[in-house]
A tleap script that builds the chain and sets N, CA, C and O, in Angstrom:
source leaprc.protein.ff14SB
mol = sequence {
  NMET GLY PRO SER ALA SER GLN LEU ARG LEU
  LEU SER PRO GLU ASP ARG ILE VAL TYR LYS
  LYS TRP LEU ARG ARG SER LEU MET PHE TYR
  GLY THR ALA LEU ALA LEU LEU ALA PHE ALA
  ALA VAL ALA ASN HIE ILE LEU ALA PRO PRO
  SER SER ASP VAL ALA GLY ASP GLY ASP SER
  MET GLN THR ALA ALA ILE THR ALA THR CLYS
}
set mol.1.N position { 0.844 -1.172 0.000 }
set mol.1.CA position { 0.000 0.000 0.000 }
set mol.1.C position { 0.893 1.239 0.000 }
set mol.1.O position { 2.098 1.156 0.238 }
set mol.2.N position { 0.291 2.364 -0.266 }
set mol.2.CA position { 1.025 3.616 -0.298 }
set mol.2.C position { 1.179 4.219 1.079 }
set mol.2.O position { 0.702 3.672 2.073 }
set mol.3.N position { 1.841 5.338 1.123 }
set mol.3.CA position { 2.043 6.000 2.413 }
set mol.3.C position { 0.720 6.549 2.954 }
set mol.3.O position { -0.189 6.886 2.195 }
set mol.4.N position { 0.639 6.629 4.259 }
set mol.4.CA position { -0.566 7.169 4.894 }
set mol.4.C position { -0.563 8.694 4.792 }
set mol.4.O position { 0.418 9.298 4.360 }
set mol.5.N position { -1.677 9.303 5.197 }
set mol.5.CA position { -1.784 10.760 5.131 }
set mol.5.C position { -0.741 11.431 6.023 }
set mol.5.O position { -0.182 12.465 5.660 }
set mol.6.N position { -0.484 10.841 7.185 }
set mol.6.CA position { 0.520 11.455 8.073 }
set mol.6.C position { 1.918 11.351 7.472 }
set mol.6.O position { 2.738 12.253 7.651 }
set mol.7.N position { 2.195 10.266 6.765 }
set mol.7.CA position { 3.508 10.138 6.121 }
set mol.7.C position { 3.637 11.119 4.959 }
set mol.7.O position { 4.717 11.660 4.724 }
set mol.8.N position { 2.550 11.351 4.234 }
set mol.8.CA position { 2.604 12.309 3.129 }
set mol.8.C position { 2.837 13.727 3.632 }
set mol.8.O position { 3.503 14.519 2.965 }
set mol.9.N position { 2.296 14.057 4.800 }
set mol.9.CA position { 2.496 15.395 5.369 }
set mol.9.C position { 3.956 15.635 5.743 }
set mol.9.O position { 4.414 16.778 5.755 }
set mol.10.N position { 4.689 14.564 6.049 }
set mol.10.CA position { 6.092 14.707 6.422 }
set mol.10.C position { 7.001 14.940 5.219 }
set mol.10.O position { 8.136 15.391 5.372 }
set mol.11.N position { 6.506 14.634 4.034 }
set mol.11.CA position { 7.319 14.814 2.835 }
set mol.11.C position { 7.424 16.289 2.472 }
set mol.11.O position { 6.558 17.097 2.805 }
set mol.12.N position { 8.493 16.608 1.792 }
set mol.12.CA position { 8.638 17.975 1.296 }
set mol.12.C position { 7.665 18.180 0.129 }
set mol.12.O position { 7.196 17.206 -0.458 }
set mol.13.N position { 7.361 19.420 -0.206 }
set mol.13.CA position { 6.444 19.669 -1.332 }
set mol.13.C position { 6.937 19.047 -2.639 }
set mol.13.O position { 6.134 18.557 -3.432 }
set mol.14.N position { 8.248 19.066 -2.864 }
set mol.14.CA position { 8.794 18.473 -4.081 }
set mol.14.C position { 8.586 16.959 -4.098 }
set mol.14.O position { 8.261 16.374 -5.131 }
set mol.15.N position { 8.781 16.337 -2.931 }
set mol.15.CA position { 8.591 14.889 -2.852 }
set mol.15.C position { 7.125 14.502 -3.047 }
set mol.15.O position { 6.831 13.468 -3.647 }
set mol.16.N position { 6.207 15.324 -2.545 }
set mol.16.CA position { 4.784 15.057 -2.760 }
set mol.16.C position { 4.426 15.147 -4.238 }
set mol.16.O position { 3.635 14.352 -4.746 }
set mol.17.N position { 5.014 16.118 -4.918 }
set mol.17.CA position { 4.773 16.263 -6.357 }
set mol.17.C position { 5.294 15.039 -7.105 }
set mol.17.O position { 4.618 14.504 -7.983 }
set mol.18.N position { 6.496 14.605 -6.750 }
set mol.18.CA position { 7.080 13.423 -7.394 }
set mol.18.C position { 6.218 12.192 -7.124 }
set mol.18.O position { 5.967 11.395 -8.027 }
set mol.19.N position { 5.768 12.041 -5.884 }
set mol.19.CA position { 4.942 10.883 -5.530 }
set mol.19.C position { 3.627 10.902 -6.307 }
set mol.19.O position { 3.197 9.870 -6.823 }
set mol.20.N position { 2.991 12.060 -6.394 }
set mol.20.CA position { 1.716 12.148 -7.113 }
set mol.20.C position { 1.902 11.881 -8.600 }
set mol.20.O position { 1.058 11.235 -9.222 }
set mol.21.N position { 3.000 12.371 -9.181 }
set mol.21.CA position { 3.285 12.091 -10.591 }
set mol.21.C position { 3.520 10.597 -10.797 }
set mol.21.O position { 3.004 10.010 -11.748 }
set mol.22.N position { 4.293 9.985 -9.911 }
set mol.22.CA position { 4.569 8.557 -10.005 }
set mol.22.C position { 3.282 7.754 -9.897 }
set mol.22.O position { 3.058 6.818 -10.665 }
set mol.23.N position { 2.440 8.124 -8.942 }
set mol.23.CA position { 1.175 7.419 -8.748 }
set mol.23.C position { 0.274 7.570 -9.963 }
set mol.23.O position { -0.302 6.588 -10.431 }
set mol.24.N position { 0.148 8.771 -10.472 }
set mol.24.CA position { -0.695 9.030 -11.639 }
set mol.24.C position { -0.196 8.255 -12.853 }
set mol.24.O position { -0.995 7.665 -13.579 }
set mol.25.N position { 1.109 8.251 -13.082 }
set mol.25.CA position { 1.665 7.552 -14.246 }
set mol.25.C position { 1.516 6.043 -14.124 }
set mol.25.O position { 1.229 5.366 -15.112 }
set mol.26.N position { 1.707 5.515 -12.927 }
set mol.26.CA position { 1.555 4.068 -12.772 }
set mol.26.C position { 0.096 3.650 -12.937 }
set mol.26.O position { -0.183 2.607 -13.527 }
set mol.27.N position { -0.831 4.448 -12.424 }
set mol.27.CA position { -2.249 4.133 -12.625 }
set mol.27.C position { -2.635 4.222 -14.098 }
set mol.27.O position { -3.412 3.400 -14.584 }
set mol.28.N position { -2.107 5.202 -14.806 }
set mol.28.CA position { -2.382 5.319 -16.242 }
set mol.28.C position { -1.806 4.131 -17.007 }
set mol.28.O position { -2.459 3.599 -17.905 }
set mol.29.N position { -0.596 3.714 -16.662 }
set mol.29.CA position { 0.037 2.593 -17.356 }
set mol.29.C position { -0.767 1.315 -17.157 }
set mol.29.O position { -1.110 0.638 -18.126 }
set mol.30.N position { -1.069 0.984 -15.901 }
set mol.30.CA position { -1.779 -0.265 -15.635 }
set mol.30.C position { -3.237 -0.188 -16.080 }
set mol.30.O position { -3.815 -1.204 -16.465 }
set mol.31.N position { -3.826 0.974 -16.034 }
set mol.31.CA position { -5.184 1.143 -16.548 }
set mol.31.C position { -5.234 0.943 -18.055 }
set mol.31.O position { -6.147 0.301 -18.574 }
set mol.32.N position { -4.251 1.494 -18.752 }
set mol.32.CA position { -4.179 1.323 -20.201 }
set mol.32.C position { -3.915 -0.139 -20.562 }
set mol.32.O position { -4.511 -0.662 -21.503 }
set mol.33.N position { -3.036 -0.793 -19.826 }
set mol.33.CA position { -2.757 -2.212 -20.082 }
set mol.33.C position { -4.015 -3.050 -19.863 }
set mol.33.O position { -4.304 -3.949 -20.653 }
set mol.34.N position { -4.752 -2.769 -18.814 }
set mol.34.CA position { -5.985 -3.504 -18.542 }
set mol.34.C position { -7.022 -3.255 -19.625 }
set mol.34.O position { -7.708 -4.185 -20.049 }
set mol.35.N position { -7.144 -2.014 -20.079 }
set mol.35.CA position { -8.098 -1.694 -21.140 }
set mol.35.C position { -7.729 -2.399 -22.440 }
set mol.35.O position { -8.609 -2.901 -23.140 }
set mol.36.N position { -6.447 -2.442 -22.771 }
set mol.36.CA position { -6.013 -3.135 -23.988 }
set mol.36.C position { -6.274 -4.636 -23.904 }
set mol.36.O position { -6.698 -5.244 -24.886 }
set mol.37.N position { -6.027 -5.234 -22.751 }
set mol.37.CA position { -6.303 -6.660 -22.586 }
set mol.37.C position { -7.793 -6.947 -22.670 }
set mol.37.O position { -8.200 -7.945 -23.265 }
set mol.38.N position { -8.603 -6.088 -22.083 }
set mol.38.CA position { -10.061 -6.262 -22.171 }
set mol.38.C position { -10.529 -6.129 -23.612 }
set mol.38.O position { -11.370 -6.906 -24.064 }
set mol.39.N position { -9.990 -5.148 -24.339 }
set mol.39.CA position { -10.343 -4.980 -25.748 }
set mol.39.C position { -9.936 -6.197 -26.568 }
set mol.39.O position { -10.688 -6.638 -27.438 }
set mol.40.N position { -8.759 -6.741 -26.302 }
set mol.40.CA position { -8.297 -7.927 -27.032 }
set mol.40.C position { -9.193 -9.132 -26.743 }
set mol.40.O position { -9.488 -9.916 -27.645 }
set mol.41.N position { -9.623 -9.279 -25.502 }
set mol.41.CA position { -10.499 -10.399 -25.147 }
set mol.41.C position { -11.851 -10.270 -25.836 }
set mol.41.O position { -12.383 -11.256 -26.346 }
set mol.42.N position { -12.409 -9.067 -25.857 }
set mol.42.CA position { -13.699 -8.846 -26.513 }
set mol.42.C position { -13.565 -9.053 -28.015 }
set mol.42.O position { -14.419 -9.690 -28.632 }
set mol.43.N position { -12.507 -8.523 -28.605 }
set mol.43.CA position { -12.296 -8.685 -30.044 }
set mol.43.C position { -12.103 -10.158 -30.394 }
set mol.43.O position { -12.610 -10.618 -31.417 }
set mol.44.N position { -11.390 -10.893 -29.573 }
set mol.44.CA position { -11.200 -12.317 -29.819 }
set mol.44.C position { -12.532 -13.057 -29.742 }
set mol.44.O position { -12.789 -13.963 -30.534 }
set mol.45.N position { -13.362 -12.680 -28.807 }
set mol.45.CA position { -14.668 -13.331 -28.656 }
set mol.45.C position { -15.573 -13.019 -29.854 }
set mol.45.O position { -16.307 -13.887 -30.325 }
set mol.46.N position { -15.514 -11.781 -30.341 }
set mol.46.CA position { -16.366 -11.380 -31.456 }
set mol.46.C position { -15.862 -11.979 -32.766 }
set mol.46.O position { -16.660 -12.445 -33.579 }
set mol.47.N position { -14.554 -11.972 -32.976 }
set mol.47.CA position { -13.983 -12.389 -34.255 }
set mol.47.C position { -13.711 -13.886 -34.346 }
set mol.47.O position { -13.423 -14.385 -35.434 }
set mol.48.N position { -13.791 -14.609 -33.248 }
set mol.48.CA position { -13.527 -16.050 -33.278 }
set mol.48.C position { -14.648 -16.755 -34.030 }
set mol.48.O position { -15.810 -16.361 -33.922 }
set mol.49.N position { -14.312 -17.790 -34.788 }
set mol.49.CA position { -15.368 -18.505 -35.515 }
set mol.49.C position { -16.289 -19.230 -34.541 }
set mol.49.O position { -15.866 -19.613 -33.451 }
set mol.50.N position { -17.553 -19.419 -34.933 }
set mol.50.CA position { -18.453 -20.174 -34.066 }
set mol.50.C position { -17.953 -21.602 -33.883 }
set mol.50.O position { -17.196 -22.108 -34.712 }
set mol.51.N position { -18.368 -22.241 -32.820 }
set mol.51.CA position { -17.845 -23.570 -32.518 }
set mol.51.C position { -18.179 -24.580 -33.606 }
set mol.51.O position { -17.470 -25.576 -33.747 }
set mol.52.N position { -19.239 -24.353 -34.381 }
set mol.52.CA position { -19.585 -25.306 -35.437 }
set mol.52.C position { -18.601 -25.248 -36.601 }
set mol.52.O position { -18.526 -26.192 -37.387 }
set mol.53.N position { -17.842 -24.153 -36.727 }
set mol.53.CA position { -16.866 -24.015 -37.807 }
set mol.53.C position { -15.496 -24.554 -37.433 }
set mol.53.O position { -14.611 -24.627 -38.286 }
set mol.54.N position { -15.306 -24.924 -36.202 }
set mol.54.CA position { -14.008 -25.393 -35.736 }
set mol.54.C position { -13.849 -26.857 -36.127 }
set mol.54.O position { -14.789 -27.641 -35.991 }
set mol.55.N position { -12.672 -27.230 -36.609 }
set mol.55.CA position { -12.426 -28.607 -37.015 }
set mol.55.C position { -12.619 -29.542 -35.836 }
set mol.55.O position { -12.182 -29.253 -34.722 }
set mol.56.N position { -13.269 -30.651 -36.088 }
set mol.56.CA position { -13.484 -31.639 -35.044 }
set mol.56.C position { -14.814 -31.489 -34.348 }
set mol.56.O position { -15.219 -32.379 -33.599 }
set mol.57.N position { -15.515 -30.375 -34.575 }
set mol.57.CA position { -16.808 -30.175 -33.945 }
set mol.57.C position { -17.956 -30.622 -34.839 }
set mol.57.O position { -19.121 -30.496 -34.462 }
set mol.58.N position { -17.637 -31.143 -36.021 }
set mol.58.CA position { -18.681 -31.541 -36.965 }
set mol.58.C position { -19.408 -32.798 -36.517 }
set mol.58.O position { -19.231 -33.277 -35.397 }
set mol.59.N position { -20.216 -33.311 -37.406 }
set mol.59.CA position { -21.017 -34.495 -37.111 }
set mol.59.C position { -20.114 -35.727 -37.177 }
set mol.59.O position { -19.636 -36.078 -38.256 }
set mol.60.N position { -19.875 -36.378 -36.060 }
set mol.60.CA position { -18.983 -37.530 -36.036 }
set mol.60.C position { -19.617 -38.745 -36.727 }
set mol.60.O position { -18.900 -39.615 -37.222 }
set mol.61.N position { -20.944 -38.811 -36.763 }
set mol.61.CA position { -21.618 -39.906 -37.467 }
set mol.61.C position { -21.351 -39.814 -38.967 }
set mol.61.O position { -21.159 -40.838 -39.622 }
set mol.62.N position { -21.335 -38.607 -39.514 }
set mol.62.CA position { -21.047 -38.433 -40.938 }
set mol.62.C position { -19.630 -38.876 -41.236 }
set mol.62.O position { -19.398 -39.513 -42.263 }
set mol.63.N position { -18.686 -38.567 -40.386 }
set mol.63.CA position { -17.306 -38.989 -40.569 }
set mol.63.C position { -17.207 -40.507 -40.512 }
set mol.63.O position { -16.481 -41.115 -41.299 }
set mol.64.N position { -17.935 -41.121 -39.585 }
set mol.64.CA position { -17.905 -42.581 -39.487 }
set mol.64.C position { -18.534 -43.212 -40.724 }
set mol.64.O position { -18.054 -44.244 -41.193 }
set mol.65.N position { -19.595 -42.618 -41.262 }
set mol.65.CA position { -20.245 -43.156 -42.459 }
set mol.65.C position { -19.326 -43.061 -43.667 }
set mol.65.O position { -19.269 -43.989 -44.474 }
set mol.66.N position { -18.611 -41.960 -43.802 }
set mol.66.CA position { -17.683 -41.787 -44.928 }
set mol.66.C position { -16.551 -42.812 -44.808 }
set mol.66.O position { -16.155 -43.417 -45.805 }
set mol.67.N position { -16.042 -43.003 -43.625 }
set mol.67.CA position { -14.958 -43.961 -43.408 }
set mol.67.C position { -15.439 -45.379 -43.699 }
set mol.67.O position { -14.683 -46.172 -44.261 }
set mol.68.N position { -16.647 -45.715 -43.342 }
set mol.68.CA position { -17.177 -47.072 -43.530 }
set mol.68.C position { -17.396 -47.377 -45.004 }
set mol.68.O position { -17.323 -48.543 -45.390 }
set mol.69.N position { -17.658 -46.398 -45.830 }
set mol.69.CA position { -17.921 -46.648 -47.239 }
set mol.69.C position { -16.634 -46.836 -48.035 }
set mol.69.O position { -16.699 -47.268 -49.186 }
set mol.70.N position { -15.503 -46.539 -47.487 }
set mol.70.CA position { -14.240 -46.676 -48.226 }
set mol.70.C position { -13.739 -48.079 -48.224 }
set mol.70.O position { -12.689 -48.361 -48.802 }
savepdb mol mol.pdb
quit
């Protein structure tokens, strides 16, 4: 966790500015990373083929019938 309010009061004004900049930048970085991962997951879900188009999900009886006729 971060410093408490009493610890922040003990810092110099310059150190408080540095801490706030560091905190803001780290939140922006991890927030952006999370947003990109969420976007990638949604895009993958939308753009992925339906399960019926995936190899191996077809009618196994039809495959067995084709094999039996050979």
